ChimeraX commands (.cxc) that place a marker at each C-alpha (Angstrom):
marker #1 position -122.67,170.33,103.39 radius 0.5
marker #1 position -119.20,170.80,101.93 radius 0.5
marker #1 position -118.66,167.06,101.69 radius 0.5
marker #1 position -121.92,166.64,99.76 radius 0.5
marker #1 position -120.77,169.32,97.31 radius 0.5
marker #1 position -117.46,167.47,96.88 radius 0.5
marker #1 position -119.41,164.26,96.31 radius 0.5
marker #1 position -121.49,165.96,93.62 radius 0.5
marker #1 position -118.32,167.33,92.02 radius 0.5
marker #1 position -116.80,163.84,91.84 radius 0.5
marker #1 position -120.09,162.52,90.45 radius 0.5
marker #1 position -119.97,165.29,87.85 radius 0.5
marker #1 position -116.49,164.18,86.81 radius 0.5
marker #1 position -117.80,160.63,86.33 radius 0.5
marker #1 position -120.69,161.99,84.27 radius 0.5
marker #1 position -118.24,163.93,82.09 radius 0.5
marker #1 position -116.19,160.75,81.69 radius 0.5
marker #1 position -119.32,158.94,80.46 radius 0.5
marker #1 position -119.95,161.70,77.92 radius 0.5
marker #1 position -116.30,161.62,76.80 radius 0.5
marker #1 position -116.44,157.83,76.40 radius 0.5
marker #1 position -119.52,158.15,74.18 radius 0.5
marker #1 position -117.89,160.86,72.07 radius 0.5
marker #1 position -114.76,158.75,71.62 radius 0.5
marker #1 position -116.82,155.68,70.74 radius 0.5
marker #1 position -118.79,157.72,68.19 radius 0.5
marker #1 position -115.51,158.44,66.43 radius 0.5
marker #1 position -113.96,154.96,66.76 radius 0.5
marker #1 position -116.83,152.51,66.27 radius 0.5
marker #1 position -118.21,151.74,62.80 radius 0.5
marker #1 position -121.69,152.94,61.90 radius 0.5
marker #1 position -123.25,149.47,62.14 radius 0.5
marker #1 position -121.92,148.76,65.65 radius 0.5
marker #1 position -124.34,147.57,68.31 radius 0.5
marker #1 position -124.04,148.79,71.91 radius 0.5
marker #1 position -125.09,146.54,74.79 radius 0.5
marker #1 position -127.51,147.66,77.46 radius 0.5
marker #1 position -127.07,145.46,80.52 radius 0.5
marker #1 position -129.92,144.49,82.80 radius 0.5
marker #1 position -127.84,142.85,85.50 radius 0.5
marker #1 position -126.04,140.05,83.66 radius 0.5
marker #1 position -124.89,138.88,80.26 radius 0.5
marker #1 position -128.08,136.88,79.84 radius 0.5
marker #1 position -130.10,140.08,80.21 radius 0.5
marker #1 position -128.36,142.16,77.59 radius 0.5
marker #1 position -130.10,144.10,74.83 radius 0.5
marker #1 position -128.14,145.32,71.79 radius 0.5
marker #1 position -129.16,148.73,70.45 radius 0.5
marker #1 position -127.89,150.68,67.43 radius 0.5
marker #1 position -124.74,152.74,67.88 radius 0.5
marker #1 position -126.38,156.17,68.09 radius 0.5
marker #1 position -129.01,155.06,70.62 radius 0.5
marker #1 position -126.46,153.28,72.80 radius 0.5
marker #1 position -124.10,156.24,72.83 radius 0.5
marker #1 position -126.94,158.49,74.00 radius 0.5
marker #1 position -128.62,156.09,76.47 radius 0.5
marker #1 position -125.54,155.49,78.65 radius 0.5
marker #1 position -124.77,159.19,79.41 radius 0.5
marker #1 position -128.51,159.89,79.74 radius 0.5
marker #1 position -128.77,157.15,82.37 radius 0.5
marker #1 position -125.79,158.72,84.12 radius 0.5
marker #1 position -127.43,162.15,84.03 radius 0.5
marker #1 position -130.68,160.77,85.44 radius 0.5
marker #1 position -128.82,158.91,88.21 radius 0.5
marker #1 position -126.77,162.03,88.96 radius 0.5
marker #1 position -129.87,164.20,89.18 radius 0.5
marker #1 position -131.97,161.83,91.26 radius 0.5
marker #1 position -129.28,160.60,93.64 radius 0.5
marker #1 position -127.60,164.00,93.87 radius 0.5
marker #1 position -130.91,165.62,94.66 radius 0.5
marker #1 position -131.65,163.07,97.35 radius 0.5
marker #1 position -128.15,163.31,98.86 radius 0.5
marker #1 position -128.28,167.11,98.99 radius 0.5
marker #1 position -131.87,167.32,100.28 radius 0.5
marker #1 position -133.29,167.19,103.76 radius 0.5
marker #1 position -134.43,163.61,103.08 radius 0.5
marker #1 position -130.86,162.48,103.65 radius 0.5
marker #1 position -130.19,164.74,106.62 radius 0.5
marker #1 position -130.39,161.84,109.10 radius 0.5
marker #1 position -128.36,159.41,107.01 radius 0.5
marker #1 position -124.91,158.29,107.96 radius 0.5
marker #1 position -122.62,160.96,106.50 radius 0.5
marker #1 position -120.54,158.38,104.63 radius 0.5
marker #1 position -123.57,157.22,102.65 radius 0.5
marker #1 position -124.36,160.75,101.54 radius 0.5
marker #1 position -120.72,161.26,100.57 radius 0.5
marker #1 position -120.29,158.17,98.40 radius 0.5
marker #1 position -123.78,157.55,97.00 radius 0.5
marker #1 position -123.52,159.62,93.81 radius 0.5
marker #1 position -119.88,158.82,92.92 radius 0.5
marker #1 position -120.36,155.10,93.58 radius 0.5
marker #1 position -123.49,154.85,91.42 radius 0.5
marker #1 position -121.90,156.80,88.57 radius 0.5
marker #1 position -118.70,154.78,88.81 radius 0.5
marker #1 position -120.72,151.59,88.38 radius 0.5
marker #1 position -122.58,153.07,85.41 radius 0.5
marker #1 position -119.29,154.20,83.85 radius 0.5
marker #1 position -117.91,150.69,84.29 radius 0.5
marker #1 position -120.94,149.13,82.59 radius 0.5
marker #1 position -120.70,151.68,79.77 radius 0.5
marker #1 position -117.00,150.96,79.28 radius 0.5
marker #1 position -117.73,147.23,79.17 radius 0.5
marker #1 position -120.49,147.74,76.61 radius 0.5
marker #1 position -118.21,149.87,74.43 radius 0.5
marker #1 position -115.39,147.32,74.60 radius 0.5
marker #1 position -117.87,144.60,73.66 radius 0.5
marker #1 position -119.08,146.67,70.70 radius 0.5
marker #1 position -115.53,147.31,69.54 radius 0.5
marker #1 position -114.62,143.62,69.70 radius 0.5
marker #1 position -117.77,142.62,67.85 radius 0.5
marker #1 position -117.08,145.19,65.12 radius 0.5
marker #1 position -113.50,144.01,64.52 radius 0.5
marker #1 position -113.10,142.29,61.14 radius 0.5
marker #1 position -112.61,138.56,61.42 radius 0.5
marker #1 position -110.60,136.57,58.91 radius 0.5
marker #1 position -110.19,132.82,58.73 radius 0.5
marker #1 position -107.16,132.69,61.02 radius 0.5
marker #1 position -107.92,134.09,64.48 radius 0.5
marker #1 position -104.28,133.82,65.51 radius 0.5
marker #1 position -103.13,135.93,62.56 radius 0.5
marker #1 position -105.23,138.95,63.50 radius 0.5
marker #1 position -104.02,138.85,67.12 radius 0.5
marker #1 position -107.47,137.99,68.45 radius 0.5
marker #1 position -108.22,137.88,72.16 radius 0.5
marker #1 position -107.67,134.09,72.32 radius 0.5
marker #1 position -104.27,134.02,70.66 radius 0.5
marker #1 position -101.61,132.80,73.04 radius 0.5
marker #1 position -98.19,131.47,72.19 radius 0.5
marker #1 position -97.28,128.36,74.13 radius 0.5
marker #1 position -93.53,128.60,74.89 radius 0.5
marker #1 position -92.79,124.86,75.10 radius 0.5
marker #1 position -94.31,123.79,71.79 radius 0.5
marker #1 position -94.29,127.01,69.80 radius 0.5
marker #1 position -97.95,126.42,68.87 radius 0.5
marker #1 position -101.06,128.31,69.85 radius 0.5
marker #1 position -103.71,127.41,72.34 radius 0.5
marker #1 position -106.19,126.89,69.52 radius 0.5
marker #1 position -103.93,124.20,68.02 radius 0.5
marker #1 position -103.41,122.24,71.23 radius 0.5
marker #1 position -105.60,119.33,72.27 radius 0.5
marker #1 position -107.72,120.11,75.30 radius 0.5
marker #1 position -107.79,117.48,77.99 radius 0.5
marker #1 position -109.46,117.22,81.35 radius 0.5
marker #1 position -113.03,117.22,82.54 radius 0.5
marker #1 position -115.54,119.70,81.19 radius 0.5
marker #1 position -116.90,122.21,83.65 radius 0.5
marker #1 position -119.25,120.34,86.00 radius 0.5
marker #1 position -122.11,122.82,86.08 radius 0.5
marker #1 position -122.63,122.59,82.31 radius 0.5
marker #1 position -125.06,119.98,81.06 radius 0.5
marker #1 position -123.42,117.32,78.90 radius 0.5
marker #1 position -125.15,115.56,75.98 radius 0.5
marker #1 position -127.33,112.64,77.00 radius 0.5
marker #1 position -127.84,113.70,80.60 radius 0.5
marker #1 position -131.40,114.92,80.17 radius 0.5
marker #1 position -132.69,116.87,83.13 radius 0.5
marker #1 position -130.53,115.08,85.68 radius 0.5
marker #1 position -129.27,117.53,88.28 radius 0.5
marker #1 position -125.84,117.58,89.93 radius 0.5
marker #1 position -126.91,114.97,92.51 radius 0.5
marker #1 position -127.80,112.43,89.77 radius 0.5
marker #1 position -124.37,112.64,88.13 radius 0.5
marker link #1:1,2 radius 0.2
marker link #1:2,3 radius 0.2
marker link #1:3,4 radius 0.2
marker link #1:4,5 radius 0.2
marker link #1:5,6 radius 0.2
marker link #1:6,7 radius 0.2
marker link #1:7,8 radius 0.2
marker link #1:8,9 radius 0.2
marker link #1:9,10 radius 0.2
marker link #1:10,11 radius 0.2
marker link #1:11,12 radius 0.2
marker link #1:12,13 radius 0.2
marker link #1:13,14 radius 0.2
marker link #1:14,15 radius 0.2
marker link #1:15,16 radius 0.2
marker link #1:16,17 radius 0.2
marker link #1:17,18 radius 0.2
marker link #1:18,19 radius 0.2
marker link #1:19,20 radius 0.2
marker link #1:20,21 radius 0.2
marker link #1:21,22 radius 0.2
marker link #1:22,23 radius 0.2
marker link #1:23,24 radius 0.2
marker link #1:24,25 radius 0.2
marker link #1:25,26 radius 0.2
marker link #1:26,27 radius 0.2
marker link #1:27,28 radius 0.2
marker link #1:28,29 radius 0.2
marker link #1:29,30 radius 0.2
marker link #1:30,31 radius 0.2
marker link #1:31,32 radius 0.2
marker link #1:32,33 radius 0.2
marker link #1:33,34 radius 0.2
marker link #1:34,35 radius 0.2
marker link #1:35,36 radius 0.2
marker link #1:36,37 radius 0.2
marker link #1:37,38 radius 0.2
marker link #1:38,39 radius 0.2
marker link #1:39,40 radius 0.2
marker link #1:40,41 radius 0.2
marker link #1:41,42 radius 0.2
marker link #1:42,43 radius 0.2
marker link #1:43,44 radius 0.2
marker link #1:44,45 radius 0.2
marker link #1:45,46 radius 0.2
marker link #1:46,47 radius 0.2
marker link #1:47,48 radius 0.2
marker link #1:48,49 radius 0.2
marker link #1:49,50 radius 0.2
marker link #1:50,51 radius 0.2
marker link #1:51,52 radius 0.2
marker link #1:52,53 radius 0.2
marker link #1:53,54 radius 0.2
marker link #1:54,55 radius 0.2
marker link #1:55,56 radius 0.2
marker link #1:56,57 radius 0.2
marker link #1:57,58 radius 0.2
marker link #1:58,59 radius 0.2
marker link #1:59,60 radius 0.2
marker link #1:60,61 radius 0.2
marker link #1:61,62 radius 0.2
marker link #1:62,63 radius 0.2
marker link #1:63,64 radius 0.2
marker link #1:64,65 radius 0.2
marker link #1:65,66 radius 0.2
marker link #1:66,67 radius 0.2
marker link #1:67,68 radius 0.2
marker link #1:68,69 radius 0.2
marker link #1:69,70 radius 0.2
marker link #1:70,71 radius 0.2
marker link #1:71,72 radius 0.2
marker link #1:72,73 radius 0.2
marker link #1:73,74 radius 0.2
marker link #1:74,75 radius 0.2
marker link #1:75,76 radius 0.2
marker link #1:76,77 radius 0.2
marker link #1:77,78 radius 0.2
marker link #1:78,79 radius 0.2
marker link #1:79,80 radius 0.2
marker link #1:80,81 radius 0.2
marker link #1:81,82 radius 0.2
marker link #1:82,83 radius 0.2
marker link #1:83,84 radius 0.2
marker link #1:84,85 radius 0.2
marker link #1:85,86 radius 0.2
marker link #1:86,87 radius 0.2
marker link #1:87,88 radius 0.2
marker link #1:88,89 radius 0.2
marker link #1:89,90 radius 0.2
marker link #1:90,91 radius 0.2
marker link #1:91,92 radius 0.2
marker link #1:92,93 radius 0.2
marker link #1:93,94 radius 0.2
marker link #1:94,95 radius 0.2
marker link #1:95,96 radius 0.2
marker link #1:96,97 radius 0.2
marker link #1:97,98 radius 0.2
marker link #1:98,99 radius 0.2
marker link #1:99,100 radius 0.2
marker link #1:100,101 radius 0.2
marker link #1:101,102 radius 0.2
marker link #1:102,103 radius 0.2
marker link #1:103,104 radius 0.2
marker link #1:104,105 radius 0.2
marker link #1:105,106 radius 0.2
marker link #1:106,107 radius 0.2
marker link #1:107,108 radius 0.2
marker link #1:108,109 radius 0.2
marker link #1:109,110 radius 0.2
marker link #1:110,111 radius 0.2
marker link #1:111,112 radius 0.2
marker link #1:112,113 radius 0.2
marker link #1:113,114 radius 0.2
marker link #1:114,115 radius 0.2
marker link #1:115,116 radius 0.2
marker link #1:116,117 radius 0.2
marker link #1:117,118 radius 0.2
marker link #1:118,119 radius 0.2
marker link #1:119,120 radius 0.2
marker link #1:120,121 radius 0.2
marker link #1:121,122 radius 0.2
marker link #1:122,123 radius 0.2
marker link #1:123,124 radius 0.2
marker link #1:124,125 radius 0.2
marker link #1:125,126 radius 0.2
marker link #1:126,127 radius 0.2
marker link #1:127,128 radius 0.2
marker link #1:128,129 radius 0.2
marker link #1:129,130 radius 0.2
marker link #1:130,131 radius 0.2
marker link #1:131,132 radius 0.2
marker link #1:132,133 radius 0.2
marker link #1:133,134 radius 0.2
marker link #1:134,135 radius 0.2
marker link #1:135,136 radius 0.2
marker link #1:136,137 radius 0.2
marker link #1:137,138 radius 0.2
marker link #1:138,139 radius 0.2
marker link #1:139,140 radius 0.2
marker link #1:140,141 radius 0.2
marker link #1:141,142 radius 0.2
marker link #1:142,143 radius 0.2
marker link #1:143,144 radius 0.2
marker link #1:144,145 radius 0.2
marker link #1:145,146 radius 0.2
marker link #1:146,147 radius 0.2
marker link #1:147,148 radius 0.2
marker link #1:148,149 radius 0.2
marker link #1:149,150 radius 0.2
marker link #1:150,151 radius 0.2
marker link #1:151,152 radius 0.2
marker link #1:152,153 radius 0.2
marker link #1:153,154 radius 0.2
marker link #1:154,155 radius 0.2
marker link #1:155,156 radius 0.2
marker link #1:156,157 radius 0.2
marker link #1:157,158 radius 0.2
marker link #1:158,159 radius 0.2
marker link #1:159,160 radius 0.2
marker link #1:160,161 radius 0.2
marker link #1:161,162 radius 0.2
view
C-alpha cells in the first residue's frame, strides 16, 4: 500500500504542476488568447477562451487524479500487477500535463504580435543559413513535395495511381 501512496503523491505533484502552469499562463497570456483542447490529434482540436481553457485543463487533471487514484487505491485493483497500480496515476497526469503545456505554448505563439517581416521578430521559422548569409524564407525550395499530400490536378487518385 505504501507504493500506491507514493504513486498518489507523485500524481499530486503533477496536478499541482498543472495548476501552476494555468496560473502562470493567466499572468502571461493576453486576455483574448485561445487555449486548445485536444481530442487526440491536431485535427480534433477545439479552441476555447483563455479563462475556460485555464480552468478545464487542471479540472481534467483533478478528475483523472480522483478517478484513477480511487481505482488504484481500491480493492478493484488488488489483483492487478503492482507496476500498473504504481504508475497509472502519474502516467495519466504526466500525459495531461504534456497536453496542457502544448496547448499553452500554442496559445502563446498564436498571441504573439506579427509584423510584416517574420525574420525580424525572431519567429519560429527564422534560421540563418551560414553559407549564403540569407534566411530559409529567402532561399528557393527544391526537391519533391511530400508524397502523401495531394497535388493539384490529381483528383481522387490514390498513391497507387501516381
